[in-house]
C-alpha positions, -999 to +999 in steps of 0.1 A: +248+457+440+235+473+408+270+470+392+270+432+400+235+428+385+246+447+353+277+425+350+257+394+354+232+406+328+260+414+304+275+379+308+241+364+302+237+384+270+271+373+258+263+336+264+229+339+247+246+353+216+271+324+215+266+289+201+265+258+223+301+248+215+314+282+227+294+281+259+307+245+265+343+258+260+338+286+285+322+262+311+347+235+306+371+233+336+406+245+328+421+211+336+399+195+310+407+219+281+444+222+289+456+187+280+493+191+283+514+174+255+530+141+264+565+143+279+575+112+261+605+116+237+594+126+202+617+121+172+625+154+155+637+154+118+672+165+112+667+187+081+694+188+054+694+225+046+721+221+020+695+203-002+670+227-017+634+219-005+608+209-031+575+227-035+547+205-022+517+228-024+511+262-039+483+287-036+477+321-052+443+322-070+425+323-036+440+357-028+432+375-061+398+389-069+387+414-096+373+436-068+407+437-050+436+430-074+461+446-050+454+420-022+485+405-006+494+380+021+504+392+056+516+360+072+511+322+076+511+301+108+509+264+113+484+251+138+499+237+170+488+201+161+502+204+126+470+195+109+469+227+088+480+263+085+463+297+087+469+326+064+460+363+068+457+387+038+451+424+033+414+419+024+408+412+061+403+374+056+417+343+072+421+311+052+426+277+068+442+250+047+442+215+062+469+191+049+453+168+024+455+130+027+446+103+002+427+071+009+459+054+020+465+080+047+495+096+029+498+132+019+480+138-014+502+145-045+491+175-066+523+179-086+505+170-118+479+198-114+479+228-137+504+255-130+476+282-131+455+265-104+459+262-066+469+229-052+435+226-034+409+249-019+409+264+015+389+244+042+376+276+058+375+313+049+367+338+076+363+376+071+371+401+098+358+436+099+389+457+094+426+455+088+441+426+109+468+437+134+477+402+148+464+367+153+475+336+171+465+299+177+453+285+210+484+267+222+467+234+230+447+233+198+440+197+186+417+188+157+406+157+176+391+181+203+368+206+186+365+227+217+402+235+215+402+244+178+402+282+181+424+311+173+423+348+183+426+379+162+427+416+167+417+442+141+415+479+137+386+495+158+374+461+169+376+440+200+396+407+202+378+379+184+380+342+192+372+322+161+361+286+158+386+268+134+361+240+127+331+260+117+345+294+109+321+311+133+329+337+159+328+322+193+331+353+215+349+387+219+371+404+245+366+441+247+389+468+260+378+504+266+397+536+268+391+566+291+362+577+269+345+543+273+351+535+236+364+502+223+401+503+216+419+477+195+449+457+205+480+458+183+493+424+194+480+393+212+493+361+226+479+332+247+499+325+279+516+291+280+488+277+302+462+287+276+440+304+303+446+341+294+450+364+264+477+391+267+470+421+245+494+449+236+482+485+234+498+520+235+521+519+266+500+493+283+491+455+283+456+442+291+450+406+302+418+388+295+406+355+311+395+333+281+366+319+302+352+354+308+345+371+274+333+407+275+349+437+290+366+422+321+403+426+320+433+437+341+456+465+329+493+470+334+512+501+322+546+494+305+559+527+320+568+530+356+560+560+378+593+577+369+585+572+332+611+545+329+601+513+311+588+507+276+570+534+257+551+533+224+527+508+209+533+472+220+535+456+185+545+421+193+548+396+222+560+361+229+561+338+259+591+318+269+585+281+258+605+267+288+577+277+312+600+301+330+572+327+334+588+353+311+570+375+286+588+395+259+571+425+243+583+445+213+574+481+207+574+505+178+597+527+200+625+504+189+627+486+223+620+451+236+611+445+272+610+413+293+584+409+320+574+384+346+541+369+336+526+365+370+529+401+382+541+419+350+572+431+368+596+448+343+629+430+343+648+443+313+645+468+284+666+460+254+679+487+230+695+481+197+669+477+170+671+503+142+634+502+135+602+495+154+601+459+167+576+438+147+584+403+159+599+386+189+606+349+196+624+330+224+647+301+217+634+266+225+655+265+257+643+299+267+678+313+272+679+335+241+655+360+225+654+370+188+639+403+177+633+419+143+620+453+132+606+472+103+631+490+080+658+471+099+680+446+081+690+426+111+675+400+134+691+405+168+700+377+193+699+385+230+711+363+259+684+370+285+709+360+312+733+388+301+714+415+283+741+442+282+753+432+247+738+418+215+751+382+210+751+385+172+731+398+143+716+379+113+711+399+081+679+398+060+667+420+032+642+443+050+658+477+049+631+496+030+598+480+041+574+487+070+559+453+067+560+428+095+583+400+083+579+369+104+608+345+112+606+311+129+627+286+147+626+249+137+613+223+163+649+212+172+658+248+180+690+247+160+681+269+130+661+300+122+644+308+089+633+342+077+621+358+045+628+392+031+623+416+003+646+396-020+620+368-023+642+342-006+641+323+027+674+324+045+684+298+071+708+306+100+726+284+125+716+296+159+747+283+176+769+307+156+745+331+140+760+323+106+741+320+073+736+283+063+716+283+031+687+300+012+661+291-014+639+311-037+604+311-023+587+339-043+592+367-068+582+394-042+586+400-005+585+369+016+567+382+047+558+350+065+577+318+072+567+290+096+581+256+104+558+227+108+557+217+145+570+182+140+574+173+103+603+184+079+580+209+062+575+247+063+551+273+048+559+307+034+537+336+024+546+365+001+533+398-011+535+435-006+513+466-013+516+478-048+509+515-055+496+516-091+480+545-110+445+540-123+455+552-158+483+527-160+480+497-183+461+468-167+490+446-177+512+464-152+490+450-124+491+414-136+509+391-112+526+358-117+520+327-097+551+334-076+537+367-063+512+372-035+512+334-028+515+308-002+538+278-006+544+246+014+579+232+013+592+198+021+628+194+032+652+165+028+663+150+062+691+127+072+678+112+105+654+116+133+666+126+167+648+122+200+640+154+219+668+144+243+693+145+215+699+108+208+698+099+171+674+075+154+684+056+122+666+067+090+671+090+061+652+105+032+660+126+002+630+118-019+593+125-019+582+089-016+603+083+016+590+115+031+554+106+025+559+073+042+574+089+073+546+115+073+520+087+071+536+069+100+537+100+122+500+108+115+489+074+128+477+073+164 
């Protein structure tokens, strides 16, 4: 009885420390928050990867301060509704950039701005306490519904934070404790497809939090079975199958990838073959294939989850000598994959064959983040890496160009639009004016 009273008291303290919007989110019925996207056919752009994309927006000054000249980007992710993108940098800050529109409703053109300035300022800047391990958007985030505009982050020696992407305020926290009753930090996080739970990866275990119950309530599952079989090491990355098949993939620094059932966390497969610790996993759009990448590993591996005995194919990228997490992403149509690397280029691969299609120069240093827009022929890239300079060295050695430690938004040429059932729609574009017109039409309600 006393434990129930203590739990109720703790929940009351949590609610009192939160703002009204956060309390409203927690008390909103799941059915009201989880507005499933429409099943009506949506036209996807058929991108022409043989045509180099043009640089639409560029940012670098935001990430350079005299107090931290060695700051660098650690990734970039588009919001699920496509209204903007979120960056993470080594100074423990998140920057949210909303796409700018002019009075006519078209994307603003900043091509005439000075080369030494950012295209525009960040809409929000949020500072976390320590080094950021991972972050992810709420899957049903929509800027038209402020209660859904949230993302989660996990940092060193801190609980999981749920941030408000409209105000920049911290809504609530989800805390895991170790055997010594001390807060332990998650190394990776992901919302389940229903948007009701947060799955968090720890050392040889996964903890599951109900988003409606912030605090220290969670369920824990070991990734090792009683006979010590399973997945060992730190769970460094995770991804859910987008086809709603109930599968969860987890990558580990032990160079393995495991596939679980979401409902009971039953271990189905353990995949071996990565040369380094796994840092990123992602399912194909149809859910039949899984792509994995690791640190100090030059290959992205393709696995057929229906036949996991062998690797389907490997895609090379320049990442042999870095421990950085280098993100890759799959376009909305599910036909191509893009990934950066240490060579400063973004490489595009055909997922039907695993063959290289094209590449373009995105930065002068390591491209560690690449993210396709959820429905427009655009993508965002982030670059940067840690530089180990000596204090006595000349200050000029630390000066960076505008193509280093930067974020860029790219617009691709496209030949037509295709319904999500595969049928083509007439239309084409190879220039900026035509693209802006199509972007405007697709932003209208």
